[in-house]
N, C-alpha and C positions, 0 to 999 in steps of 0.2 A: 194298601198292598196291591200292587198292579200284577195281574196275571197275564202272561203271554199264552195264547193258545195258537197252535200250529196245525193247519190242515194241508196235507199233501195229496194230490190227485193227478190222475191221468185217465182221460176218457171215462168220466164218471157222471155223465148226464142225468142218469136215472136216480141218483142218490145225493149228489152234491148239495142240492138245495136244502134237503132235510137236515144235513150236517150244518150248513151255514145258519140256518134259522135256529137250530138247537143252540148254537153259541150265542147268537144275537139276543135270544129270548131268555137268557139267564138273568135272573134277578140281581145278580152282582154286576155292577157297572163298570168297574175299573179293570177293563179288559182291552189288551192289545191283541187284535186278531190278525194273523198272518196266514196267507193262502200261497202255497208254492204249487203250480201247476206245470207239468211236463210237456207243455205245448200240445194240448188236447186238440183233436180234430172232429170231435163228435157233438160240439155244442156246449161242452162244459164251460169253456171260457166265457161264452156269451151269458150264461146264467150267473157266473160269478160277477160279471161286469154290471149286472142289475143291482148288486149290493156294494158296488165299488165305494160308495161314500161312507160306508160303515165298516170297511175293512181297512186296517192300519197299513198293511203291506200287501201287494198282490204282485207276484212274479210269475210269468208264463214263458218257459224256455226249455229246451231239451236238457235232460239230466242223466246221471248214470244210474238211475233207479230211485226206489223210495227212500232208502237211507241217505243218499246223497241230497235229495230234496229235503228231508228232515234237517240235515245239517245246515243247509242254506237257511232254513227258518231259524234254527238256533242261533246262527251268527247274526241274524237281524234282530232277534228278540232282545228287549230291554226290560221285561218285567222283572219283578222280585222272584216270581215262581214261574215255571214253564211247563205246560202239558201239552198233549196232543189230542185232537179230534180227527180220526180217520174219516175219509170221505164216504164211507159206507155205514158210519155210526151216528149216534146222536146221545146227547146227555140223557140220563134216566129221568131226571125231572128238572125243574127250573131253579132248584135251590142247591144244586151240586156244588157250585163254586163258592157259594156262602159257607157250606160245611167244610170245604177244603181250606179256605181262608181262616175260618174259626179255629181249625185244628193247628195250623201254623202259628196263629196268633197266641194260642194257649201255652206255647212252650217255645221259647226263642232258640233252643238248641236242636229243634227238629230240622233235619235237612231234606226230608222227603216225606210224602204222604201217598197212600194207596188205599183202594177200597175194593168193592165187589162189582161184578159185571154180569150180564146176561147175554146169551146168544138167542136170537129170535128168528123166525122164518121171515123170508123176504117176500112178504105179501101183505094184504091189508089186516089179516088176522094177527100177524106178529106173535105166532105161537111160541111158547118157551121151548127152546132146543136144548139148551145147556145152562146151568146155573154155575157161575164161577165165583164162589165165595172165597175170599183170600185168606182170612185167618191171620193170627198173629204171627209176625215175622220171626225167624230164627235161622241162624247159620246151620244148624242140624237140618232143618227142613230143606234148605237149599242143596245141601249134599245129597238129599234123597230126590232131587228133581223139582222141588217146588220153586216157583217164582210168581210174583204178583202178576195180575193181568196188565200187560203192557200199557194199554190206554187209560188205566186208572192210576198210573204213576205220575205224580207231580213233584218236581224237584226245585230247589232254589237255584236261581241262575248262577250263584256264587259257587255252588258245588259242581255245576256243569263246566264252569269256566275252569276249575281246578282239575277235574278228572277226565275231561275230554269228550269229544263228539262220538258219533257212531263209527265203528270200525268198517270201512268199506271193503276190506279183504273178505268179509263174510257178506255174501251177496243177498241171501234170502232169510237170514235168521240173526241179523246184527243186533236185534232187540234183545235177544238172549245174551249175547256177549256184553252189551251195554249193561244190562241189569246184574249180570254175574260180577262185572268189574266194579260196579258201584256198591252192591250189596254184599258180595264175598270178598272181593279183594280189598276194597277200601272200607268196608263195614260202616257205611254212613248210617246216621240215625234216622231210622224209618218209623212212622207212626201209621197204624192201621185204623181206618174209619170203617166201622161195622154198618156199611150202607152201601147201596147200589150208586155207582158212578156213571156207568156207560151201558148203553144198549147196542149190541153189535148184530149186524144182519148177516145171516147165512148168504154166501154168494160172493162175499168179498174176498180178497186174496188170502187173508188169514184164515178163512174157513173153507177154502177150496181143497178137496181131498188130494188131488195130485201135487199141489203145492205143499200140503202138509207132509206128504211122504218125503219130498225134497228136504223140508225142514228138518226132519228127523235125522237125516244124515249129516246135515250141517250142524245140527245141535251137538251131535256126537263129537264132531271135531272141536266145537267151542268148549264143551266141558272138558275135554282132554287138554285144550289150549290152556285152560286155567287150573290144570293139575288135579282135577276131580276124578273119581271113578266114573267114567264116561258112560260106559254100558249100563251100569247100575242106575245112574241118575237119569239117563234118557229112558230106560224101561219104566222106571217108576213114574216119570213125568207123563209118559204116554198112557200108562195103566190108569193113572188118576183121571186123565182126560176122558178116556173110554168109559170109566165108570160114571163120570158126570153126564155123558151123553145117554148111557143106558137107563139112568134114573128117570129120564123124561122120554 
């Protein structure tokens, strides 16, 4: 089973190498690695070039934002299963992809797999800031604002071809719309791996406070777009996130 891993980046000189090494050091070998860069000007492209012989596809050109870049990667991907590795993140350990493939191989009807993740401080100590344990998937939980951690989600290419790419009408929270479309609207068969998939560093776009506030408002529009009780879903979603931060 071939896995396509997509990394999108723009001016991530300080973190891109860790992300790349994290993918290349996986014990699982059948990987198609795709990097989509938004025409960085800070030295990011030069770091990527150092690994060019180990990267299946590398594009560096202006784009319309992160989700446009992800869509470019999805259109290039030829793997049986596709996942993301954000430029500020890394795999939790070297056996993550082995566990993901084993789960897919255990049941041919599984269309997607997800697991747990952690947020850590962006320093040498990498202190635990937030623990994101996914738990078992259910439609009831989705209505209450639950969604799996986006970078832990791995989907079969066939299901992406069927259900579509990221919706660029949503500029900063299209991952929420994408997950709601797949899990709530189409109810694809998801399987939860009770183990850590990804380590996310504070300071990346997804952990920036100002960005998070903007996401809150777009999340509301997205839940409403899918016919859900938007205020309740977003309130419960953010309440859960706050509790996870306060625990640590």
